[in-house]
N, C-alpha and C positions, 0 to 999 in steps of 0.2 A: 493668312490663316483662314481656313474654311470652317463653316458650320457643318457639323456632321450629324447633329440630332437636335430636335426641339422637344422640350418637355413642358407640358402645360399642367397646371393644377389650380383648383379652386382656392381662393384666398379670402381673407376677411380684412376689412378696413378698420381704421382707428375710430370710426364713429358710425353714423347711421344715414340712411336716405330719409329725407323729410319732404312731405308734400307741402311746398311753400304756399300754394294757393289756399289750401285748407287752413293753414296756420294764420295766414293774413285775414281769412274770413272769420277768425275768432275761435278756432278749435280749442276746446278746454283741455287743461292738463289733468292727468290723474297719475301722480307720481312722475315717472319718466315717460309715461305713455301720453299720446294725444288721443282724445276721445272724439269720435265722429266718423263720418264717411269720407274716404279719400276722394279727391277731385281729379287729380292728374292720372292719365291713363297708365296702367301698369302697376300702380300702387295697390297692394292688398290691405294696407293700413296706413294711417297718416305718417307714422314713424315705423320704419322697418330696418332690419340689420343691413349694414353696408357690406357689399361684396366686391371682389376683384378677381382677376385671373393673373396668375404668375406665369411669365414666359421665361424659360431657361434655354439659352442658346449654347449648346455644347460644342466646343471648338476642338480642332484636331489634337491639340496638346493637352486636352482635358480641362482647360479653363472653361468657366461658364459665365456668359453674359446674362445679366438678370434685369428684368423689368416687370412692373406691375400695371396691368390694365385697370384703371380706376376712374371713377366719375365723381362729380361734385355732390355734396349733400343735397342741394336743391336741384336735382336732375329733372328734366322734362319741362322746365319752365325758363322764362327769360331768353328764349331763342335757342335753348340747348337741345342736344340729342336726347332720345328717350331714356328711361330708366335702364341701367346696365345691370342685369342679373347674370351671374356666371353660368348657370345651367342653360340659359338661352343662347349664349355666345360661344361656349367651349366647342360645340360641334362645328360651328361656322369657321372658327379659326383652324381647327384640326383639318377640315376638308379643303379650305380655300387658301390659307396662308402658309401653313407648315410646308407643303410641297415646294413653295416658292423660295423658302429659306434654306432648305437643304442644299449644300454645295456652294452657297454664296461665300465670296471672299470678303472678309470684314477688314478692309484696308482703308476705308474712308467713310466716316460716320455721316457726314453731311449729305453725300450723294445717296447713300442707302436710305437715310431718313426721308429725304425728299421724295425718293421713289415710292416708298410705302405710304407716306403721308398723302400723296396724290393718287394713289391706286384706286381704281374704281372696279367694283364687281357687280355685274348686272346693272351697270349704269349708275351705281351709287358709291360714294366714298365710304370708307370704313367708319364705323362708329368712332367718335373721338376717343373713347376709352381704349379701344384696340390700338389706334394710332399712337396714343400716349404711351402705353406699356411696351409696344413693339419697338418704338424708337428709343425708349430708355434702354431696353435690352441690347440694341445695336450699339448705342454709345458705350455701354458697359463692356460689350465684347471688343470693340475697337480699343478701348482703354486697356483692357487686359492684354490683348495681343501686342499693343504698342509699349507696354510696361510704363504707362503714364497714368496720372489721375484723369478722371473725366473732365475736370476743369482745364487741364493742360491740352487735352484733345480739342476742346471747344475753342480755346484761344488760338491754337495752331490753325484750325480749319476755317475760322472766321476772321483770320488775319488781325487779331487784336494784339497790338505790338507791345503794350505795357508789360514789363517783365515782373512787376511787383504784384503779388496777390494779396489783397486787403480784405479784412473782415467786412461783412455786410450787416447793417443793423437788423436785429431780429425782432419781429413783431409777434407777441404772444396773444392767444385768444382765450377768452374765459368761458364761452358758452353761457348758459343761463346762470351758472354759479359766479355771478359777477362781483361778489364780495370776497369770499374766501380765496378765490383764485387770484384776485388782485394782490392779496397778501403774499401769495407765492411769488408773483411777478416782482414785487418790491424786494423780497428777500433775494431773488436771483438777479436783481438789477437788470431786468429786461429793458432793451433799448426803446421799444415801442409797446404800448399796452392801452386798453385791455380788450378791444373789440366790442365786448359787452352784449352783443346780440339783441339790439333794440329792434325787434321785428313785429311789435304789436303796439298800436297807439294807446289803447286804454290801459294796458298793464305795464308798459315799459317807458313809453314816451310821455304820456299824459296828453289830454285833449288840447291843452295849451302849451305843451312842452314842459310842464312843471316837474314831472317825474325824472326826466333826463337831466334837467337843471340841478335838481337835488343830488342826483347821482354824481354829476361832475364835481359839484362842491365837495361831496364826500370823498371822491377819488383824489382830488387835489390835496385835501387835508390829510388823507391817509398816507400819501407819499411823503409829505413834509414831516408828519409825525413819526414815521417808522424808518425812513431811509437812514442808513448808517453813515453815508457820506453826503455832505451838502452838494458835492459836485454831481451827484446822481440826479439828472434832469431828463427823465424820459419824455418822449412825445406821447400825447394822449390821442388815440385813434379809436373813434367810435363808429360802428357800422349800423346804419339806420334802415337799410332795406326799403327805402322809399317812404318810410312812415312820416317823415317830416312833410313831404308833399301831401300825404293824406290828411294830416292834422290841420294844415294851413291851406287846403284846397289849391295847392300849387301856386299860391300867391307869392311871387318871388320877393317882393318888397318885405312882406311879413317874415318870410323865411330868413332873409339876410338880417333883419333886425334881431330875430331870435338867435341866430348864430353869433352875432356880436355879443349878445348877453352871455352866451355859453363861453365865448372867448375870454371875457372878463372873469367869469367864474373859474376858468381853468388856469388863469395866470398864477405863477410865472411860467407854466408849462405850455408848450406849443400844442395846438389842437388841430386834429384832422377829422373831417366828417366824411365818411364813406357812404355813398348812395343816398343822399338826402331826398332825391326824387327819382321815381321810376316812371318814365313817360308811357310805359306800356308797349313801347316799340323802340327800335334803335334811333330812328330819326328824331322823335320827340324827346327822348332821353338826352341825346346830344344837344338839342336846342336848349333844353332847360339847364343842363350842366354848364354849357358854354356861357349862357347868360349869368348864371350864379357866379361862375368863376370871374367873369368880367366885373360884376357888381361888387364882389368881395375885394378885388384888386383896386377898384376905384375908391373904396373906403380905406385903403391902406391897411387893411386887416392882415394879420399873420395867419389866419385860418387857411387851411388847405382843403380843397374839395377833392375827394378820391372817387373816381368812376369805377363801377363794378358791373352791375346788371347791363345786359345787351352789349357789353364790350367783351365778346367771347373769342373771336377768331383773330388771326394776325391782321386781316383786313379791317376788322372792327377797331383794333388797337390803333392802326394807322389813321383811320377816319376820326376817332376820338382825339388823337394827338394833333392832327392837322387842324381841327376846329377848336382846339384848346378847351375841350369839354372836360375840365378838371385840371387841377395842378399836378395830380398824380393819377396814374392808371394802374388798376390791379390787373396784372397779367395772370389770369386765373388758369393756372397751368394745365389742368385736365381738359379745359374747354378748348384749348388751342390745338388739340390733337397731337401731332408730332412735336417732340421736344425741340426739334430744329426751329419751330415757329416761336418758341420761347426765346431762343437766342436772338432771332431776328427782331422780335418785339422789344426786348430790352435795349438792343443796339439802336433801334429806331427812336425809341423814347429819349434815350440819352442824346442822340444826334439833334433832335428838335427841341430839347430843353424841357421836356415833360418828365416828371418824376416816374421812375420805373419801379414798380412794386411786384417782385416775383412772388406771387401769392399761391393760391391753390385752395384747398379745402381740408377741413377736419376729417373728411371721409376718404383720405388717402392711406398709404401704407408707409412703413419705414423705408422701403426701397425707393418709392417715387420721391419721398422727401429728400433722401440723400442725393439722388440724381439731380433734382432741381436746385438743391443747394450748391452743387458743383457749377451749375449753369449760372446761378446768381453771382457767384464769385468770379467766374471767368468773364462774364459780360458786364460786370461792375454795376449791378442793380443798386438802387437806392435803399431798398428794403426787402427783406426776405421773411416769409411766414414760417413760424414754428408749427410744425404739423407732423403727424396727424393727431386727431383727438382734440378734446376740449378741456382736458385736465391739467394743462400747462406743463407738468413735469416731464412726461414722456416726449411730447413734441419738441419742447425746448432742448431736451437732452439729445435727441436724434439729430436735429439741425445744427445745434451749437457744436456738438462733438465732431460731426462730419466736417463742419467748417474749420474747426481747429486742426483736425488731422490734415486736411488739404493745405492749409496755410503752413503748417509745420514742415510737411514733406517738400513743398515747393520752395520754401525758404532754404531747406537743407540742400536741395539740388543746386 
């Protein structure tokens, strides 16, 4: 089945682009706005609308493969590609990529995805967002032409022999509304919650960690008070964006002591801490997280460290996994470029015994969320992010419904 046309359109994401550097430097809130001057190149304001580009691959039989070029909320930092604005990149795709797609036979997703993921134009690889959306569209097109789900295509092409398709625990994220959104998560019985967006020391963590401690106590009590079934025991997953390292001056002993306090406050629920320290570069972040992981294990603690910042590419994931820089790695799907790299990353983490979290960003679309949910199921990830958005309901619905559709049809077959 050949591609006979390519249709591009400007799209909008489920959240926003945020200048993380300005926020970490203490940018003040004014309602939903951030007040101040942006720091990262390309930003016109500290918070601005999220944008994407939809790629529709029209096949000979009229079927359409669909993918969305999207980038993470915190673009332009942590070793990532620059801010992705649709008007800047639509002409580039139209001129350079579309002619290469017309006439292509969509008979093998992996080969096509690797070709475009590695493609260089004028000596440079394509922006991660372009590689992300284009390979989604190719996977969708191969699935349509093969009359299979995208999950089945991935299992077939990556030689995953398990014939049973199982649900993947879904992680919901609250954004700044870390109280009312938790109530939604409890009602929905989310497997993992709440993310909590602890991205500021003074306002959210506390100079000695006291604000986060109080929040975890509230979270634990809220679940116990309002869960309908005693069997509902979600994992508590808190994303710190390196703020613990800032508060404790990267003193690992103090950080571990504090995390043990958090672990006791969270009991009986398991606690995951994402991004406790950001070393400012990949090497130092790996060094810090590997040391923290080892120290936590030596104390026989059940806390799990989750790596995020600087763990951007497939190569990064392999490096973090090989050095055990975390108990679980977030495979931040748009940062890896081609979705073929997501497959490889999950498979590698599972192989070496590191938790595989098929994550992403609130700043994605329904299309990218559905594609990566298929990949999470196919490759048997340990956790999958509910996305896009920060409102819980829409992201959870999109991911959970796609997961249930795939599980139902594969079971039927």
